[in-house]
Backbone bond lengths (Angstrom), bond angles and torsions (degrees), N, CA, C in turn:
res aa  C-N    CA-C-N  psi(-1)  N-CA   C-N-CA  omega(-1)  CA-C   N-CA-C  phi
1 M - - - 1.449 - - 1.522 109.08 -
2 K 1.304 116.53 126.56 1.464 121.67 -175.60 1.528 112.67 -94.49
3 Q 1.316 117.04 -11.59 1.453 121.37 -178.00 1.532 111.67 -75.23
4 K 1.325 115.85 153.91 1.465 121.90 174.36 1.522 107.19 -100.61
5 V 1.334 116.45 119.35 1.462 122.32 -173.46 1.529 109.73 -109.80
6 L 1.328 116.17 125.53 1.453 122.47 176.03 1.524 108.66 -109.14
7 L 1.332 116.12 124.79 1.460 122.19 177.89 1.529 108.58 -102.36
8 V 1.336 116.37 128.05 1.465 121.85 -178.78 1.529 108.07 -119.22
9 H 1.326 115.43 111.28 1.470 120.53 -177.42 1.529 111.45 -81.14
10 G 1.299 114.49 176.96 1.452 120.86 178.20 1.519 112.14 -114.63
11 W 1.301 114.29 -156.94 1.463 123.10 -178.82 1.530 109.24 -58.36
12 G 1.301 117.26 129.55 1.458 121.82 179.41 1.514 114.39 86.09
13 G 1.337 117.85 -2.72 1.458 120.71 -179.90 1.518 112.51 77.66
14 S 1.313 115.40 -177.14 1.474 121.49 -178.59 1.519 110.20 -141.27
15 D 1.335 116.17 43.15 1.459 118.65 -179.10 1.529 110.27 -73.57
16 F 1.334 116.13 172.96 1.464 122.05 -178.87 1.525 109.99 -50.50
17 P 1.321 119.11 133.10 1.464 129.28 14.14 1.532 115.34 -100.85
18 H 1.322 119.26 22.95 1.465 123.71 -178.87 1.532 110.78 -61.09
19 W 1.337 116.95 148.47 1.458 121.92 -178.27 1.526 112.65 -60.38
20 Q 1.341 118.90 -30.87 1.462 118.87 179.40 1.532 110.61 -65.70
21 S 1.324 116.47 -40.05 1.463 120.77 176.83 1.527 110.09 -63.47
22 W 1.320 115.96 -46.21 1.470 121.28 177.89 1.526 110.46 -59.20
23 L 1.335 116.47 -46.31 1.461 121.23 -177.50 1.527 111.17 -62.80
24 A 1.328 117.50 -42.03 1.465 120.55 177.66 1.527 110.13 -57.56
25 G 1.328 116.73 -44.12 1.464 121.10 178.65 1.508 112.57 -64.21
26 E 1.315 116.71 -43.32 1.472 120.64 -179.69 1.526 111.38 -64.53
27 L 1.316 117.06 -41.19 1.464 120.01 178.64 1.523 110.77 -65.61
28 A 1.319 116.50 -41.67 1.467 120.71 179.41 1.532 111.07 -65.27
29 K 1.345 116.87 -37.30 1.465 120.54 179.35 1.519 111.82 -59.38
30 E 1.324 116.07 -30.68 1.459 121.13 -179.27 1.529 111.45 -97.42
31 Y 1.332 115.47 21.21 1.455 122.44 -179.95 1.515 112.42 60.35
32 G 1.316 115.45 30.29 1.452 119.66 174.75 1.518 110.19 -77.54
33 C 1.293 116.18 160.24 1.456 121.96 179.49 1.530 107.20 -100.38
34 V 1.332 115.66 109.60 1.461 120.20 -174.15 1.522 110.15 -133.93
35 S 1.318 115.58 141.20 1.459 121.99 172.14 1.529 107.02 -120.97
36 F 1.315 114.82 119.64 1.467 121.14 177.71 1.526 105.96 -107.30
37 L 1.308 114.87 81.56 1.451 123.33 -174.31 1.524 111.21 -61.23
38 K 1.321 116.49 128.64 1.460 121.17 174.83 1.526 107.44 -101.67
39 L 1.318 115.22 104.61 1.458 120.44 179.27 1.528 109.54 -74.99
40 S 1.313 116.16 149.22 1.468 121.19 -174.42 1.531 112.68 -69.97
41 D 1.311 114.23 149.98 1.467 123.78 173.27 1.534 111.61 41.08
42 F 1.343 115.13 57.24 1.466 118.48 -171.91 1.526 114.96 -70.07
43 D 1.324 118.77 -9.68 1.462 119.74 173.95 1.529 111.92 -83.99
44 F 1.335 116.41 -25.12 1.467 122.55 177.43 1.526 108.08 -134.90
45 P 1.333 116.66 68.73 1.463 120.68 -171.29 1.530 113.72 -70.15
46 N 1.325 113.44 151.75 1.454 121.70 175.45 1.527 107.40 -117.48
47 K 1.309 116.19 119.64 1.465 120.97 -175.02 1.526 112.11 -55.20
48 N 1.319 117.92 -47.34 1.462 119.57 -176.56 1.525 112.02 -65.97
49 K 1.319 117.53 -39.36 1.465 121.53 177.73 1.534 109.71 -65.12
50 W 1.340 116.34 -45.61 1.466 120.40 178.61 1.533 110.93 -61.51
51 K 1.334 116.73 -41.80 1.469 119.63 178.30 1.521 110.44 -59.06
52 E 1.319 116.23 -45.80 1.461 121.68 179.09 1.532 110.97 -59.21
53 E 1.320 116.85 -44.70 1.467 121.13 -179.45 1.531 111.56 -66.67
54 L 1.321 117.14 -41.71 1.466 119.75 179.85 1.525 111.03 -69.79
55 L 1.310 118.22 -40.39 1.465 120.68 177.07 1.526 110.97 -59.18
56 K 1.325 116.93 -42.20 1.469 121.17 178.87 1.523 110.33 -62.85
57 E 1.350 116.39 -43.88 1.467 119.73 -179.55 1.528 111.42 -66.13
58 L 1.324 117.67 -39.46 1.462 120.77 177.20 1.530 110.22 -61.61
59 D 1.316 116.25 -41.55 1.458 121.25 -179.58 1.531 111.81 -69.29
60 D 1.326 117.09 -42.52 1.465 121.51 -177.72 1.531 113.02 -76.26
61 F 1.326 116.89 -45.52 1.463 122.15 -172.64 1.530 113.07 -86.64
62 K 1.330 116.60 -33.54 1.464 123.56 179.98 1.541 112.28 53.37
63 P 1.333 116.49 63.63 1.468 120.01 -177.33 1.521 113.20 -70.91
64 N 1.332 114.80 155.09 1.466 121.62 170.10 1.527 109.93 -92.90
65 I 1.337 114.68 -29.77 1.466 122.07 -176.05 1.521 108.32 -127.17
66 V 1.336 116.15 133.44 1.461 121.82 173.71 1.525 107.32 -122.57
67 I 1.344 114.83 131.96 1.466 120.71 178.73 1.525 107.54 -122.01
68 C 1.319 115.74 110.84 1.466 121.97 -178.71 1.519 110.08 -101.98
69 H 1.314 115.92 143.90 1.460 121.10 173.38 1.526 109.13 -125.89
70 S 1.333 115.41 137.33 1.455 122.94 171.64 1.532 111.58 54.15
71 L 1.330 117.08 -121.65 1.466 121.24 -177.83 1.525 111.84 -62.81
72 G 1.324 117.22 -21.04 1.463 120.15 174.47 1.521 112.10 -59.35
73 N 1.338 116.91 -32.18 1.465 121.62 175.52 1.519 110.73 -66.05
74 T 1.318 115.50 -44.42 1.466 120.64 179.38 1.521 109.73 -61.20
75 L 1.333 116.27 -42.24 1.458 121.08 176.50 1.522 110.40 -59.69
76 W 1.332 117.39 -44.42 1.469 121.07 178.12 1.528 110.58 -60.69
77 F 1.336 116.95 -42.04 1.467 120.45 178.67 1.530 110.48 -60.20
78 H 1.340 117.20 -42.59 1.463 120.00 177.95 1.525 110.90 -62.20
79 L 1.326 117.73 -42.17 1.468 119.88 177.31 1.527 110.69 -59.86
80 C 1.311 116.02 -44.95 1.471 120.49 -179.25 1.526 111.71 -62.53
81 N 1.310 116.02 -37.13 1.466 121.01 -177.89 1.525 113.46 -80.20
82 E 1.328 116.82 -29.18 1.468 119.87 -167.28 1.524 115.25 -118.39
83 E 1.330 118.25 -13.33 1.465 121.21 -173.75 1.520 110.75 -127.16
84 D 1.315 115.46 162.70 1.455 122.32 175.21 1.531 107.16 -99.79
85 I 1.322 116.79 99.67 1.467 120.46 -177.56 1.531 109.76 -115.46
86 N 1.318 115.17 153.84 1.464 120.61 178.55 1.521 110.65 -72.64
87 E 1.326 114.92 150.83 1.460 120.60 177.07 1.523 109.66 -73.80
88 I 1.327 115.61 138.17 1.456 122.00 174.85 1.526 108.80 -104.76
89 E 1.322 115.86 169.91 1.468 120.01 179.12 1.527 112.12 -75.91
90 N 1.345 116.05 -52.79 1.464 120.33 -172.89 1.519 111.11 -134.79
91 L 1.324 114.60 135.41 1.459 122.70 179.36 1.523 108.66 -126.45
92 F 1.332 115.06 128.58 1.460 121.43 174.83 1.520 107.84 -113.18
93 L 1.319 116.08 122.08 1.463 122.89 179.21 1.529 107.21 -107.83
94 V 1.329 116.23 100.36 1.465 121.11 -173.69 1.521 110.13 -104.57
95 A 1.320 115.68 121.32 1.473 123.71 174.35 1.522 113.45 52.04
96 P 1.338 117.54 56.18 1.468 117.28 175.76 1.528 110.45 -67.41
97 P 1.328 116.98 148.28 1.464 119.03 175.78 1.525 110.17 -81.44
98 S 1.294 116.13 170.06 1.460 121.92 176.54 1.525 109.60 -53.27
99 L 1.301 116.69 144.68 1.463 121.41 179.85 1.521 112.13 -69.46
100 N 1.324 116.25 -12.24 1.464 121.80 -179.51 1.520 111.59 -124.32
101 S 1.315 117.65 36.15 1.466 121.42 -178.43 1.520 110.78 -54.76
102 K 1.319 114.63 146.80 1.474 120.99 -177.26 1.528 109.84 -121.90
103 I 1.323 116.84 56.26 1.460 122.07 178.60 1.529 107.16 -104.93
104 D 1.325 116.75 122.43 1.460 121.14 -173.41 1.528 113.41 -51.13
105 E 1.331 117.82 -46.83 1.462 121.33 -176.74 1.528 113.00 -65.11
106 L 1.327 116.68 -15.55 1.462 121.22 -175.07 1.524 113.31 -114.02
107 E 1.328 116.72 12.83 1.463 120.14 -171.25 1.522 113.74 -58.30
108 N 1.340 118.64 -27.50 1.466 118.16 -178.76 1.537 112.94 -78.23
109 F 1.328 117.70 -3.34 1.467 121.92 176.55 1.531 112.97 -95.09
110 F 1.336 116.60 -15.82 1.466 120.34 -171.29 1.516 111.12 -128.39
111 P 1.352 114.38 151.93 1.468 127.17 -3.40 1.529 110.83 -73.44
112 V 1.319 114.71 165.39 1.465 121.30 175.40 1.528 107.68 -129.07
113 T 1.316 114.97 144.16 1.463 121.86 -179.88 1.524 109.28 -91.06
114 V 1.312 116.51 143.51 1.465 120.97 175.35 1.527 107.96 -63.73
115 P 1.333 117.90 125.08 1.468 119.45 -179.58 1.523 112.27 -67.82
116 K 1.315 114.98 146.28 1.465 119.95 175.19 1.525 110.53 -77.96
117 D 1.345 116.47 -24.90 1.459 122.47 -178.21 1.530 108.13 -137.52
118 L 1.324 117.66 120.85 1.465 121.83 178.93 1.531 112.33 -85.26
119 H 1.321 117.36 -1.97 1.469 122.60 179.58 1.531 111.52 56.77
120 A 1.326 115.03 40.94 1.466 121.77 178.62 1.532 108.65 -143.23
121 K 1.328 115.27 139.51 1.468 119.31 177.43 1.515 111.01 -69.84
122 N 1.347 116.32 -36.34 1.460 121.98 -179.94 1.525 108.42 -133.38
123 S 1.318 115.76 135.14 1.466 120.02 179.93 1.517 110.17 -136.01
124 L 1.333 114.75 143.72 1.454 121.00 177.01 1.521 108.41 -133.40
125 L 1.315 115.94 125.69 1.460 123.50 175.75 1.523 107.18 -96.03
126 I 1.336 116.78 126.08 1.461 121.32 -178.24 1.521 107.72 -119.77
127 C 1.328 115.81 117.32 1.468 121.59 -175.49 1.525 110.34 -130.73
128 S 1.306 114.79 171.29 1.457 122.03 -178.84 1.530 110.37 -119.15
129 T 1.309 115.09 155.38 1.470 119.54 177.87 1.522 111.90 -72.12
130 N 1.341 117.73 -16.34 1.469 118.93 -176.79 1.530 112.66 -138.29
131 D 1.321 116.94 41.40 1.465 121.28 177.21 1.530 108.95 -70.85
132 P 1.346 118.68 124.68 1.455 120.16 -179.54 1.529 113.46 -70.37
133 Y 1.345 117.85 -13.10 1.461 120.57 -177.44 1.527 114.04 -102.07
134 M 1.344 117.28 -10.92 1.465 121.16 175.28 1.513 109.44 -155.78
135 S 1.321 115.38 123.95 1.464 119.68 179.49 1.526 109.92 -69.55
136 L 1.311 115.36 158.64 1.457 120.24 178.76 1.527 110.62 -63.02
137 D 1.326 117.52 -38.05 1.466 120.00 177.53 1.526 111.47 -61.87
138 E 1.340 116.04 -42.16 1.465 118.89 178.21 1.530 110.48 -67.01
139 A 1.323 117.13 -37.34 1.470 120.98 177.84 1.531 110.32 -62.09
140 K 1.325 117.02 -43.22 1.471 120.67 179.06 1.526 111.06 -65.21
141 S 1.319 116.50 -37.18 1.458 120.94 176.52 1.533 110.70 -65.80
142 L 1.327 116.10 -41.58 1.462 120.49 177.34 1.525 110.58 -62.62
143 Q 1.311 116.17 -43.57 1.466 120.61 178.99 1.528 110.82 -58.81
144 K 1.308 115.77 -43.00 1.462 120.60 179.68 1.538 110.33 -65.04
145 S 1.327 116.63 -43.47 1.467 121.04 179.76 1.522 112.28 -65.06
146 L 1.331 116.21 -38.28 1.464 120.70 -179.95 1.525 112.44 -80.51
147 N 1.331 116.00 -19.93 1.465 121.98 -177.27 1.535 111.25 57.46
148 V 1.344 114.37 52.81 1.464 121.21 180.00 1.525 109.78 -125.90
149 E 1.329 115.27 165.86 1.458 119.50 173.78 1.523 109.05 -72.13
150 M 1.335 114.96 158.53 1.461 118.87 -178.71 1.518 110.22 -140.21
151 E 1.316 115.10 138.46 1.458 123.25 174.51 1.528 106.14 -115.12
152 I 1.330 116.72 124.35 1.467 120.97 179.95 1.523 108.77 -107.87
153 L 1.330 115.27 121.68 1.459 121.40 178.94 1.526 108.79 -97.43
154 K 1.317 115.87 130.97 1.471 120.83 -177.63 1.533 110.41 -76.64
155 D 1.335 114.74 126.69 1.473 122.53 175.01 1.529 113.00 50.14
156 A 1.328 116.91 44.64 1.468 121.96 -178.38 1.524 112.53 -98.94
157 G 1.332 117.02 7.67 1.459 120.00 178.75 1.515 110.80 55.75
158 H 1.333 116.18 -135.52 1.467 121.08 -178.97 1.538 111.24 -90.92
159 I 1.310 116.10 15.48 1.468 123.37 178.76 1.537 109.06 51.60
160 N 1.307 114.33 57.37 1.466 121.00 -179.89 1.528 108.72 -139.39
161 A 1.314 116.38 -175.86 1.467 120.77 -178.52 1.530 111.62 -60.31
162 D 1.324 117.17 -37.27 1.467 120.52 -179.85 1.526 112.41 -62.72
163 S 1.325 117.08 -25.27 1.463 120.13 179.17 1.531 111.71 -104.63
164 G 1.335 116.20 18.44 1.460 120.47 172.78 1.514 115.40 92.59
165 Y 1.326 117.68 11.09 1.459 120.12 -179.38 1.522 110.70 -102.18
166 G 1.349 113.44 79.27 1.461 122.25 167.29 1.519 103.77 -93.52
167 P 1.326 118.03 -97.13 1.464 118.65 171.20 1.538 110.41 -61.66
168 W 1.321 115.92 134.23 1.464 121.24 179.76 1.528 107.94 -135.94
169 P 1.335 116.43 77.29 1.470 120.88 -177.40 1.530 113.48 -56.50
170 W 1.315 117.86 -32.14 1.465 121.25 179.46 1.523 110.43 -55.44
171 M 1.337 117.42 -45.76 1.462 121.27 -178.45 1.534 110.32 -67.39
172 L 1.315 117.14 -42.91 1.472 120.17 177.94 1.521 110.34 -60.49
173 D 1.325 117.61 -44.93 1.463 121.63 178.69 1.520 111.34 -61.79
174 K 1.332 116.18 -39.76 1.478 121.42 178.82 1.537 109.96 -60.56
175 L 1.329 116.11 -42.97 1.463 120.02 179.79 1.524 112.04 -66.48
176 K 1.327 116.36 -36.00 1.469 119.61 -179.85 1.518 112.21 -66.53
177 L 1.324 117.30 -20.67 1.465 121.35 -179.58 1.531 112.23 -83.77
178 I 1.327 115.90 -11.47 1.468 120.03 -176.71 1.519 110.05 -84.10
């Protein structure tokens, strides 16, 4: 794989056995170029600090593909709304939380406005029929607002290790097609 892939985790990180950790390993095994950014204090994140860290990684690593999970999507939305970032080739938005989440530890991230420009040539929103952080109706509304393609996974929860997403061959196969 010749693409440079940046993985952006959410609240609590995405260490083993999370699919992002697995995916980073699989890409590296095939001599892929991957950055699995570890954002600071991921149990009590600070939006401005995370923005600064992600902006630096985008500038240093210059990815072609960005894959966000959970709060990582919200962080990407803030970058799109508030910063001047370069366009990437492919963006995967996996299991974003509600745009108006009411979790105390995350209050500085919400609410967030749907970006007018995702700064990506191609974008895919991946949601679940039973995500506890975003209803399917809200996901469909977000998809319509973003004007992107959407993949709906049946009963996949928050698409994380707790819902059985350690190895995720579907995502690896999707990347190999790019």
